[in-house]
N, CA, C and O atoms as CSV, one atom per row, in Angstrom:
chain,resi,resn,atom,element,x,y,z
A,1,MET,N,N,223.100,-178.106,46.158
A,1,MET,CA,C,224.108,-177.286,45.486
A,1,MET,C,C,224.287,-177.721,44.022
A,1,MET,O,O,224.488,-176.892,43.134
A,2,LYS,N,N,224.211,-179.031,43.795
A,2,LYS,CA,C,224.392,-179.549,42.433
A,2,LYS,C,C,223.278,-179.050,41.505
A,2,LYS,O,O,223.530,-178.728,40.344
A,3,GLY,N,N,222.063,-178.988,42.016
A,3,GLY,CA,C,220.921,-178.493,41.249
A,3,GLY,C,C,221.085,-177.038,40.851
A,3,GLY,O,O,220.724,-176.637,39.744
A,4,LYS,N,N,221.635,-176.252,41.771
A,4,LYS,CA,C,221.856,-174.820,41.524
A,4,LYS,C,C,222.876,-174.609,40.404
A,4,LYS,O,O,222.694,-173.748,39.544
A,5,GLY,N,N,223.948,-175.399,40.422
A,5,GLY,CA,C,224.979,-175.324,39.392
A,5,GLY,C,C,224.444,-175.685,38.021
A,5,GLY,O,O,224.818,-175.083,37.014
A,6,PHE,N,N,223.553,-176.689,37.993
A,6,PHE,CA,C,222.938,-177.135,36.734
A,6,PHE,C,C,222.053,-176.042,36.140
A,6,PHE,O,O,222.069,-175.804,34.932
A,7,ILE,N,N,221.287,-175.385,36.998
A,7,ILE,CA,C,220.412,-174.284,36.562
A,7,ILE,C,C,221.255,-173.123,36.021
A,7,ILE,O,O,220.908,-172.516,35.008
A,8,THR,N,N,222.351,-172.824,36.699
A,8,THR,CA,C,223.266,-171.765,36.260
A,8,THR,C,C,223.860,-172.093,34.898
A,8,THR,O,O,223.962,-171.221,34.035
A,9,LEU,N,N,224.255,-173.360,34.702
A,9,LEU,CA,C,224.818,-173.808,33.432
A,9,LEU,C,C,223.803,-173.635,32.300
A,9,LEU,O,O,224.157,-173.167,31.218
A,10,ILE,N,N,222.555,-174.007,32.542
A,10,ILE,CA,C,221.493,-173.851,31.540
A,10,ILE,C,C,221.261,-172.373,31.241
A,10,ILE,O,O,221.071,-171.993,30.086
A,11,ALA,N,N,221.277,-171.549,32.272
A,11,ALA,CA,C,221.097,-170.099,32.093
A,11,ALA,C,C,222.221,-169.508,31.252
A,11,ALA,O,O,221.966,-168.676,30.381
A,12,ILE,N,N,223.465,-169.927,31.502
A,12,ILE,CA,C,224.624,-169.457,30.732
A,12,ILE,C,C,224.498,-169.886,29.276
A,12,ILE,O,O,224.746,-169.091,28.370
A,13,MET,N,N,224.113,-171.139,29.047
A,13,MET,CA,C,223.952,-171.658,27.686
A,13,MET,C,C,222.861,-170.898,26.935
A,13,MET,O,O,223.033,-170.553,25.766
A,14,ALA,N,N,221.738,-170.638,27.609
A,14,ALA,CA,C,220.636,-169.893,27.000
A,14,ALA,C,C,221.075,-168.483,26.635
A,14,ALA,O,O,220.740,-167.978,25.564
A,15,LEU,N,N,221.822,-167.856,27.525
A,15,LEU,CA,C,222.345,-166.503,27.304
A,15,LEU,C,C,223.293,-166.482,26.106
A,15,LEU,O,O,223.260,-165.561,25.290
A,16,ASN,N,N,224.145,-167.519,26.011
A,16,ASN,CA,C,225.071,-167.637,24.878
A,16,ASN,C,C,224.335,-167.780,23.555
A,16,ASN,O,O,224.705,-167.154,22.562
A,17,ILE,N,N,223.292,-168.604,23.542
A,17,ILE,CA,C,222.502,-168.810,22.322
A,17,ILE,C,C,221.838,-167.501,21.896
A,17,ILE,O,O,221.840,-167.157,20.714
A,18,ILE,N,N,221.272,-166.773,22.858
A,18,ILE,CA,C,220.616,-165.491,22.571
A,18,ILE,C,C,221.634,-164.490,22.025
A,18,ILE,O,O,221.375,-163.806,21.035
A,19,LEU,N,N,222.793,-164.412,22.680
A,19,LEU,CA,C,223.857,-163.490,22.284
A,19,LEU,C,C,224.363,-163.807,20.883
A,19,LEU,O,O,224.565,-162.908,20.067
A,20,LEU,N,N,224.566,-165.101,20.612
A,20,LEU,CA,C,225.040,-165.545,19.308
A,20,LEU,C,C,224.033,-165.205,18.217
A,20,LEU,O,O,224.409,-164.735,17.143
A,21,THR,N,N,222.744,-165.444,18.493
A,21,THR,CA,C,221.680,-165.146,17.539
A,21,THR,C,C,221.639,-163.651,17.237
A,21,THR,O,O,221.511,-163.248,16.081
A,22,VAL,N,N,221.747,-162.836,18.280
A,22,VAL,CA,C,221.745,-161.372,18.113
A,22,VAL,C,C,222.935,-160.924,17.270
A,22,VAL,O,O,222.791,-160.092,16.374
A,23,LEU,N,N,224.127,-161.487,17.565
A,23,LEU,CA,C,225.337,-161.150,16.795
A,23,LEU,C,C,225.184,-161.514,15.323
A,23,LEU,O,O,225.521,-160.723,14.442
A,24,LEU,N,N,224.674,-162.718,15.065
A,24,LEU,CA,C,224.484,-163.164,13.687
A,24,LEU,C,C,223.453,-162.297,12.973
A,24,LEU,O,O,223.618,-161.955,11.802
A,25,TYR,N,N,222.375,-161.944,13.700
A,25,TYR,CA,C,221.314,-161.103,13.133
A,25,TYR,C,C,221.859,-159.726,12.786
A,25,TYR,O,O,221.562,-159.192,11.717
A,26,ILE,N,N,222.651,-159.150,13.675
A,26,ILE,CA,C,223.243,-157.826,13.448
A,26,ILE,C,C,224.181,-157.865,12.240
A,26,ILE,O,O,224.172,-156.959,11.406
A,27,ARG,N,N,224.995,-158.931,12.157
A,27,ARG,CA,C,225.930,-159.061,11.034
A,27,ARG,C,C,225.201,-159.198,9.705
A,27,ARG,O,O,225.592,-158.582,8.713
A,28,THR,N,N,224.138,-160.006,9.681
A,28,THR,CA,C,223.341,-160.180,8.460
A,28,THR,C,C,222.680,-158.866,8.066
A,28,THR,O,O,222.672,-158.478,6.897
A,29,LEU,N,N,222.123,-158.188,9.074
A,29,LEU,CA,C,221.467,-156.897,8.865
A,29,LEU,C,C,222.464,-155.880,8.317
A,29,LEU,O,O,222.151,-155.119,7.402
A,30,ALA,N,N,223.667,-155.877,8.887
A,30,ALA,CA,C,224.712,-154.946,8.451
A,30,ALA,C,C,225.126,-155.220,7.007
A,30,ALA,O,O,225.349,-154.290,6.233
A,31,LYS,N,N,225.228,-156.510,6.644
A,31,LYS,CA,C,225.580,-156.867,5.263
A,31,LYS,C,C,224.548,-156.321,4.287
A,31,LYS,O,O,224.900,-155.706,3.279
A,32,TRP,N,N,223.257,-156.550,4.593
A,32,TRP,CA,C,222.186,-156.067,3.719
A,32,TRP,C,C,222.179,-154.542,3.663
A,32,TRP,O,O,221.962,-153.943,2.610
A,33,ALA,N,N,222.422,-153.923,4.831
A,33,ALA,CA,C,222.448,-152.460,4.896
A,33,ALA,C,C,223.583,-151.889,4.049
A,33,ALA,O,O,223.431,-150.840,3.423
A,34,VAL,N,N,224.723,-152.587,4.032
A,34,VAL,CA,C,225.861,-152.160,3.221
A,34,VAL,C,C,225.493,-152.200,1.737
A,34,VAL,O,O,225.771,-151.256,0.997
A,35,PHE,N,N,224.864,-153.304,1.306
A,35,PHE,CA,C,224.457,-153.419,-0.094
A,35,PHE,C,C,223.431,-152.353,-0.470
A,35,PHE,O,O,223.506,-151.745,-1.538
A,36,TYR,N,N,222.476,-152.141,0.429
A,36,TYR,CA,C,221.398,-151.182,0.169
A,36,TYR,C,C,221.910,-149.747,0.155
A,36,TYR,O,O,221.590,-148.968,-0.744
A,37,SER,N,N,222.713,-149.408,1.165
A,37,SER,CA,C,223.147,-148.015,1.319
A,37,SER,C,C,224.318,-147.644,0.417
A,37,SER,O,O,224.697,-146.476,0.338
A,38,PHE,N,N,224.892,-148.632,-0.260
A,38,PHE,CA,C,226.017,-148.351,-1.166
A,38,PHE,C,C,225.617,-147.341,-2.238
A,38,PHE,O,O,226.406,-146.484,-2.635
A,39,PHE,N,N,224.372,-147.463,-2.696
A,39,PHE,CA,C,223.860,-146.544,-3.718
A,39,PHE,C,C,223.323,-145.258,-3.103
A,39,PHE,O,O,223.293,-144.210,-3.748
A,40,LYS,N,N,222.900,-145.355,-1.840
A,40,LYS,CA,C,222.276,-144.210,-1.163
A,40,LYS,C,C,223.306,-143.287,-0.519
A,40,LYS,O,O,223.332,-142.084,-0.778
A,41,ASN,N,N,224.158,-143.878,0.329
A,41,ASN,CA,C,225.075,-143.059,1.120
A,41,ASN,C,C,226.404,-143.800,1.301
A,41,ASN,O,O,226.475,-144.806,2.007
A,42,LYS,N,N,227.438,-143.294,0.660
A,42,LYS,CA,C,228.751,-143.959,0.696
A,42,LYS,C,C,229.360,-143.950,2.100
A,42,LYS,O,O,229.996,-144.921,2.507
A,43,ALA,N,N,229.169,-142.870,2.828
A,43,ALA,CA,C,229.734,-142.757,4.175
A,43,ALA,C,C,229.116,-143.794,5.116
A,43,ALA,O,O,229.821,-144.431,5.899
A,44,LEU,N,N,227.799,-143.954,5.032
A,44,LEU,CA,C,227.085,-144.912,5.878
A,44,LEU,C,C,227.518,-146.338,5.561
A,44,LEU,O,O,227.735,-147.142,6.468
A,45,SER,N,N,227.643,-146.647,4.287
A,45,SER,CA,C,228.055,-147.997,3.891
A,45,SER,C,C,229.481,-148.297,4.362
A,45,SER,O,O,229.791,-149.418,4.765
A,46,HIS,N,N,230.329,-147.291,4.305
A,46,HIS,CA,C,231.706,-147.450,4.778
A,46,HIS,C,C,231.735,-147.697,6.283
A,46,HIS,O,O,232.491,-148.537,6.772
A,47,PHE,N,N,230.901,-146.953,7.012
A,47,PHE,CA,C,230.795,-147.096,8.466
A,47,PHE,C,C,230.311,-148.492,8.839
A,47,PHE,O,O,230.869,-149.129,9.732
A,48,LEU,N,N,229.271,-148.966,8.155
A,48,LEU,CA,C,228.722,-150.290,8.423
A,48,LEU,C,C,229.707,-151.395,8.051
A,48,LEU,O,O,229.805,-152.410,8.740
A,49,ALA,N,N,230.426,-151.188,6.964
A,49,ALA,CA,C,231.438,-152.162,6.534
A,49,ALA,C,C,232.567,-152.266,7.568
A,49,ALA,O,O,233.098,-153.348,7.818
A,50,THR,N,N,232.916,-151.137,8.154
A,50,THR,CA,C,233.953,-151.111,9.196
A,50,THR,C,C,233.484,-151.877,10.421
A,50,THR,O,O,234.239,-152.671,10.983
A,51,ILE,N,N,232.243,-151.646,10.840
A,51,ILE,CA,C,231.658,-152.361,11.981
A,51,ILE,C,C,231.658,-153.862,11.703
A,51,ILE,O,O,232.035,-154.664,12.558
A,52,LEU,N,N,231.233,-154.223,10.510
A,52,LEU,CA,C,231.121,-155.628,10.110
A,52,LEU,C,C,232.485,-156.326,10.122
A,52,LEU,O,O,232.599,-157.467,10.569
A,53,SER,N,N,233.507,-155.639,9.632
A,53,SER,CA,C,234.836,-156.248,9.551
A,53,SER,C,C,235.511,-156.362,10.918
A,53,SER,O,O,236.324,-157.261,11.134
A,54,THR,N,N,235.176,-155.452,11.846
A,54,THR,CA,C,235.797,-155.489,13.171
A,54,THR,C,C,235.036,-156.380,14.148
A,54,THR,O,O,235.551,-156.699,15.219
A,55,MET,N,N,233.810,-156.787,13.789
A,55,MET,CA,C,233.007,-157.617,14.673
A,55,MET,C,C,233.619,-159.018,14.786
A,55,MET,O,O,233.891,-159.655,13.768
A,56,PRO,N,N,233.837,-159.502,16.014
A,56,PRO,CA,C,234.476,-160.812,16.175
A,56,PRO,C,C,233.595,-161.948,15.671
A,56,PRO,O,O,232.374,-161.928,15.826
A,57,LYS,N,N,234.236,-162.927,15.070
A,57,LYS,CA,C,233.501,-164.091,14.568
A,57,LYS,C,C,233.505,-165.174,15.651
A,57,LYS,O,O,234.413,-166.003,15.720
A,58,TYR,N,N,232.480,-165.145,16.483
A,58,TYR,CA,C,232.388,-166.093,17.586
A,58,TYR,C,C,231.802,-167.423,17.140
A,58,TYR,O,O,230.886,-167.481,16.320
A,59,HIS,N,N,232.345,-168.465,17.693
A,59,HIS,CA,C,231.719,-169.774,17.589
A,59,HIS,C,C,231.124,-170.069,18.951
A,59,HIS,O,O,231.590,-169.539,19.960
A,60,PHE,N,N,230.097,-170.909,18.993
A,60,PHE,CA,C,229.380,-171.183,20.228
A,60,PHE,C,C,230.307,-171.725,21.315
A,60,PHE,O,O,230.193,-171.337,22.478
A,61,CYS,N,N,231.220,-172.617,20.943
A,61,CYS,CA,C,232.131,-173.237,21.915
A,61,CYS,C,C,233.066,-172.202,22.529
A,61,CYS,O,O,233.294,-172.203,23.739
A,62,ASP,N,N,233.606,-171.321,21.691
A,62,ASP,CA,C,234.512,-170.276,22.175
A,62,ASP,C,C,233.781,-169.332,23.125
A,62,ASP,O,O,234.305,-168.949,24.171
A,63,LEU,N,N,232.569,-168.970,22.740
A,63,LEU,CA,C,231.738,-168.076,23.548
A,63,LEU,C,C,231.444,-168.718,24.897
A,63,LEU,O,O,231.499,-168.058,25.935
A,64,HIS,N,N,231.131,-170.016,24.871
A,64,HIS,CA,C,230.811,-170.772,26.074
A,64,HIS,C,C,232.032,-170.876,26.983
A,64,HIS,O,O,231.926,-170.722,28.200
A,65,ARG,N,N,233.194,-171.138,26.380
A,65,ARG,CA,C,234.439,-171.264,27.131
A,65,ARG,C,C,234.795,-169.952,27.812
A,65,ARG,O,O,235.240,-169.949,28.960
A,66,LYS,N,N,234.600,-168.835,27.112
A,66,LYS,CA,C,234.907,-167.514,27.660
A,66,LYS,C,C,233.992,-167.167,28.834
A,66,LYS,O,O,234.423,-166.543,29.803
A,67,THR,N,N,232.724,-167.578,28.739
A,67,THR,CA,C,231.757,-167.271,29.799
A,67,THR,C,C,232.072,-168.052,31.066
A,67,THR,O,O,231.976,-167.512,32.168
A,68,ILE,N,N,232.447,-169.315,30.918
A,68,ILE,CA,C,232.733,-170.169,32.073
A,68,ILE,C,C,234.024,-169.742,32.767
A,68,ILE,O,O,234.061,-169.629,33.992
A,69,SER,N,N,235.079,-169.505,31.994
A,69,SER,CA,C,236.389,-169.162,32.586
A,69,SER,C,C,236.429,-167.746,33.135
A,69,SER,O,O,237.456,-167.316,33.661
């Protein structure tokens, strides 16, 4: 049983790292898209800026704590 719990913990940690990386990548992408589209399309840049500002700023520990509890 102890081995199973350890494997689950590693799986949760791996999932958190992947999720965090995806979130950071999306936020970085959105920032660049806002700068790029500011000259192209004001509505799109406003939409992306709204998404960016409402996106939660997760830290790894908080994310990990939320997954376990």
